[in-house]
MARBA-605960 format. One record per residue (C-alpha): x, y, z. Coordinates in steps of 0.5 Angstrom, whole numbers, padded with zeros to 4 digits, always signed. Example, Ala and Ser with C-alpha at 12.3 -4.5 7.8 and 13.67 -1.06 7.14 Angstrom:
2
+0025-0009+0016;+0027-0002+0014;
//
This chain:
374
+0105+0096+0449;+0105+0102+0445;+0097+0102+0444;+0096+0102+0451;+0102+0106+0454;+0098+0112+0456;+0093+0107+0460;+0099+0103+0463;+0103+0110+0464;+0097+0113+0468;+0096+0107+0473;+0104+0107+0474;+0104+0114+0475;+0098+0113+0480;+0103+0108+0484;+0098+0103+0483;+0099+0096+0479;+0097+0094+0473;+0096+0087+0469;+0100+0087+0463;+0099+0082+0458;+0103+0082+0451;+0103+0077+0446;+0110+0075+0445;+0110+0069+0440;+0105+0067+0435;+0104+0060+0431;+0099+0059+0425;+0094+0064+0423;+0094+0068+0430;+0090+0074+0430;+0095+0079+0433;+0102+0080+0432;+0108+0080+0437;+0107+0086+0441;+0100+0086+0442;+0098+0088+0449;+0092+0089+0454;+0092+0092+0460;+0088+0091+0466;+0087+0096+0471;+0086+0096+0479;+0079+0097+0478;+0078+0092+0473;+0078+0096+0466;+0081+0094+0460;+0085+0097+0455;+0088+0094+0448;+0087+0087+0446;+0091+0081+0445;+0087+0077+0440;+0082+0081+0437;+0077+0078+0442;+0078+0070+0442;+0082+0069+0449;+0081+0076+0452;+0077+0073+0458;+0082+0068+0460;+0087+0073+0459;+0083+0078+0464;+0083+0072+0469;+0090+0071+0469;+0092+0078+0469;+0088+0079+0475;+0091+0073+0478;+0098+0076+0477;+0097+0082+0480;+0094+0079+0486;+0100+0074+0487;+0106+0079+0484;+0108+0073+0480;+0109+0073+0472;+0106+0068+0468;+0107+0065+0461;+0101+0062+0458;+0100+0059+0451;+0093+0059+0448;+0091+0055+0442;+0086+0050+0439;+0091+0044+0441;+0089+0046+0449;+0084+0042+0452;+0080+0049+0454;+0081+0052+0447;+0074+0052+0445;+0072+0055+0452;+0077+0060+0451;+0075+0061+0444;+0081+0061+0440;+0078+0057+0434;+0082+0061+0428;+0087+0055+0428;+0093+0059+0431;+0097+0059+0437;+0099+0065+0442;+0104+0065+0447;+0102+0071+0452;+0106+0074+0457;+0103+0077+0463;+0106+0081+0468;+0105+0086+0474;+0107+0093+0472;+0108+0098+0478;+0114+0103+0480;+0117+0097+0483;+0117+0092+0478;+0118+0097+0472;+0122+0103+0475;+0124+0105+0468;+0117+0105+0465;+0117+0113+0465;+0123+0114+0461;+0121+0108+0456;+0115+0112+0455;+0119+0119+0454;+0123+0116+0449;+0117+0113+0445;+0113+0120+0445;+0119+0123+0443;+0120+0118+0437;+0127+0116+0440;+0129+0108+0438;+0128+0104+0445;+0127+0097+0446;+0125+0093+0452;+0128+0086+0453;+0124+0082+0458;+0125+0075+0461;+0119+0071+0459;+0122+0064+0461;+0127+0062+0465;+0129+0056+0470;+0133+0060+0474;+0127+0065+0477;+0129+0071+0473;+0122+0072+0469;+0120+0079+0469;+0127+0082+0469;+0127+0088+0464;+0133+0091+0460;+0132+0097+0457;+0136+0098+0450;+0138+0104+0447;+0143+0105+0441;+0148+0108+0445;+0147+0104+0452;+0143+0099+0456;+0139+0100+0463;+0137+0095+0468;+0139+0088+0468;+0137+0081+0466;+0141+0078+0472;+0148+0077+0469;+0153+0082+0465;+0154+0077+0460;+0147+0076+0459;+0146+0083+0459;+0151+0084+0454;+0148+0079+0449;+0141+0081+0449;+0143+0089+0448;+0147+0087+0442;+0142+0083+0439;+0136+0087+0441;+0140+0093+0438;+0140+0089+0431;+0132+0088+0432;+0131+0095+0434;+0135+0097+0427;+0130+0093+0423;+0124+0095+0427;+0123+0088+0429;+0120+0085+0435;+0122+0077+0437;+0123+0072+0442;+0131+0070+0443;+0133+0064+0446;+0140+0064+0450;+0143+0059+0455;+0143+0061+0463;+0148+0066+0462;+0147+0069+0455;+0150+0063+0451;+0147+0064+0444;+0147+0057+0443;+0145+0055+0449;+0138+0053+0452;+0133+0055+0458;+0132+0062+0457;+0127+0066+0453;+0128+0074+0452;+0122+0078+0449;+0125+0084+0446;+0120+0089+0444;+0122+0094+0439;+0119+0101+0439;+0122+0104+0433;+0120+0111+0430;+0114+0110+0425;+0116+0108+0418;+0116+0113+0413;+0111+0114+0407;+0114+0119+0402;+0109+0121+0397;+0111+0125+0391;+0106+0129+0387;+0101+0134+0390;+0095+0132+0387;+0088+0129+0389;+0091+0122+0389;+0096+0124+0394;+0091+0127+0399;+0088+0120+0399;+0094+0116+0399;+0097+0120+0405;+0090+0119+0409;+0091+0111+0408;+0099+0112+0410;+0097+0115+0416;+0091+0110+0417;+0097+0105+0417;+0101+0108+0422;+0106+0111+0417;+0109+0118+0418;+0107+0121+0412;+0111+0126+0408;+0108+0130+0401;+0113+0133+0397;+0112+0137+0390;+0116+0142+0387;+0110+0147+0386;+0109+0151+0392;+0102+0153+0390;+0100+0145+0390;+0104+0143+0396;+0100+0146+0402;+0099+0143+0409;+0091+0145+0408;+0091+0141+0402;+0094+0135+0406;+0091+0135+0413;+0093+0128+0415;+0101+0129+0412;+0106+0130+0418;+0109+0134+0413;+0109+0138+0407;+0115+0139+0403;+0116+0144+0397;+0123+0142+0394;+0125+0138+0387;+0123+0131+0389;+0130+0128+0387;+0133+0133+0391;+0129+0132+0397;+0130+0124+0397;+0137+0125+0396;+0138+0129+0402;+0134+0125+0406;+0138+0119+0404;+0144+0122+0406;+0142+0124+0412;+0140+0117+0414;+0132+0118+0414;+0131+0112+0409;+0131+0105+0411;+0128+0098+0410;+0121+0100+0412;+0121+0106+0408;+0115+0106+0402;+0116+0111+0396;+0110+0113+0392;+0111+0117+0386;+0105+0120+0383;+0107+0125+0379;+0107+0121+0372;+0111+0127+0369;+0118+0125+0366;+0121+0131+0369;+0120+0130+0376;+0119+0122+0376;+0125+0120+0372;+0130+0124+0376;+0127+0122+0382;+0126+0114+0381;+0133+0114+0379;+0135+0116+0386;+0130+0111+0389;+0131+0105+0385;+0139+0106+0387;+0138+0106+0394;+0141+0100+0398;+0135+0099+0403;+0128+0101+0402;+0121+0098+0403;+0117+0099+0397;+0118+0104+0391;+0112+0105+0386;+0110+0110+0381;+0103+0112+0378;+0101+0112+0370;+0098+0108+0365;+0102+0102+0362;+0104+0106+0356;+0107+0111+0361;+0110+0105+0365;+0114+0103+0358;+0116+0110+0356;+0118+0111+0364;+0123+0105+0363;+0126+0107+0357;+0128+0113+0360;+0130+0110+0366;+0135+0105+0362;+0137+0111+0358;+0139+0114+0365;+0143+0108+0366;+0139+0104+0371;+0140+0096+0370;+0135+0091+0370;+0136+0089+0377;+0134+0096+0379;+0128+0097+0375;+0125+0090+0377;+0125+0094+0384;+0119+0098+0381;+0112+0097+0382;+0109+0100+0376;+0103+0101+0375;+0103+0102+0382;+0097+0098+0386;+0094+0092+0386;+0088+0090+0381;+0082+0092+0385;+0078+0096+0379;+0080+0102+0383;+0077+0109+0379;+0077+0114+0385;+0083+0117+0388;+0080+0114+0395;+0080+0107+0391;+0086+0108+0388;+0089+0109+0395;+0087+0103+0397;+0090+0099+0392;+0096+0102+0393;+0096+0101+0400;+0094+0094+0399;+0100+0093+0395;+0105+0096+0400;+0102+0091+0405;+0103+0085+0400;+0110+0087+0399;+0111+0087+0406;+0108+0081+0408;+0109+0077+0402;+0102+0076+0400;+0099+0075+0393;+0094+0079+0393;+0089+0073+0392;+0082+0073+0395;+0083+0069+0401;+0077+0064+0399;+0082+0062+0394;+0088+0060+0398;+0089+0053+0402;+0094+0053+0408;+0095+0059+0413;+0093+0066+0412;+0098+0070+0415;+0105+0071+0413;+0112+0072+0416;+0115+0079+0415;+0119+0079+0408;+0123+0085+0410;
//
């Protein structure tokens, strides 16, 4: 919903009804991940996508019908369906799409949710998408310290709020199954929890030309990018216009302070581009000992890498800690320019996140998409 929020909110504020279609589950090589959304406005305009074009026509028709009837619907699209070829989902994947009417009456908390997302305050929205008891479309808004709304019972609300906070902390979106009254081992009720955590962080250390290219790639991938360097003359906002912030500080000191302040989590990626021992050894000694970080990579030649490992061992790092280091940073793409190198670094970050092997897709057998690894 995040990508279509402005369009959805405009319709909501105008006291009209939109059809909101959301991918709630995927199987095999589905083109979009859970959370992908499409909005159908009262005048027929469309924003967003649930499948990159495969089933948009069918979902559009369903959304239009849901707005007319006021009755939410959960629909599965896939190659096993009789009308799969007509619908166009020929990639071999399967999508579960939940379509609901959204207005001030059906979702009165949307304005508050939008304010949280805009302010980068963690918030999750739990929606009943399948239930024999007729509670489909009920919402529960989950925050770190309280929940608002109801899914139909206090016990169910408590169970979903508890589980939803776990998903929110991990930045994950998923369908959860329960019994009719929130029994965790029960069946018959499905709740889609959409997490709107703040964007993951990319920390780029070393204010060099490669860092500017990496910052651009990070921003493109949706990271909140920080560039840090101890040299004030190089660490300037004008040199890194796509970074969210540029910090002048010793890298290891800045990273230590961020970790102590809770600014590092399992989605954070750290790119060390200084390839200068006086900067990168103290920094990596901190980074590789962090208990929860998504990726740590360091730039340098093979010779620099081996020398760096020796220095880190002298600093007391264990082989287990050193094994977390991606160095030399990036995948083997034959990159030469800063921009090409940034692409190779971004490719490795994506591969680490999703468990990809970095091979040409034509050399693979089986499914293309991977489940998230961290």
